[in-house]
C-alpha positions, -999 to +999 in steps of 0.1 A: -770-041+702-785-062+675-773-061+639-769-083+608-736-090+592-722-111+564-690-127+577-680-154+552-646-164+565-634-173+600-610-144+599-639-119+593-658-136+622-628-133+645-622-096+636-659-087+641-660-105+675-628-087+687-640-053+675-674-057+692-659-070+725-633-043+726-658-015+718-680-025+746-652-023+772-632+004+755-602-018+748-576-014+721-582-043+696-545-039+685-533-052+718-562-072+732-557-110+731-585-130+716-586-167+725-610-192+709-621-228+713-645-251+695-679-257+710-690-294+706-724-309+707-725-347+706-688-347+697-694-325+666-684-289+662-713-265+664-697-232+671-669-212+686-663-197+721-642-165+721-626-147+751-610-113+749-586-105+777-577-069+785-559-050+812-571-052+849-582-088+844-611-078+821-624-109+803-654-106+779-669-134+759-687-142+727-703-174+714-708-181+677-737-206+675-730-219+640-763-237+635-783-206+645-761-182+625-757-157+654-730-144+677-739-137+713-718-111+733-713-111+770-695-085+793-671-093+821-700-099+846-717-124+823-745-102+811-754-104+774-750-070+758-755-078+721-761-101+693-751-103+656-772-123+632-753-136+602-769-134+568-740-156+557-713-172+578-683-195+576-688-232+576-677-254+605 
């Protein structure tokens, strides 16, 4: 899965990440928890790490590389299954 999106706010970014992660593992985005943390490079924020937790200990991941304007998606076994390039994204 490779596509391009315009996600101007952090809320739009979070919603997109949750929808893609849930669609890949057939999880309900209404009840799936999404956790996030800031990724630092040389003590400066450069992106966000997301983890969606579903039933049966399913954990899927996404990384927003802010400087590269792309989101990388990983399944519960660590395999990358998709990428979204951002035509426009939120600032850090």
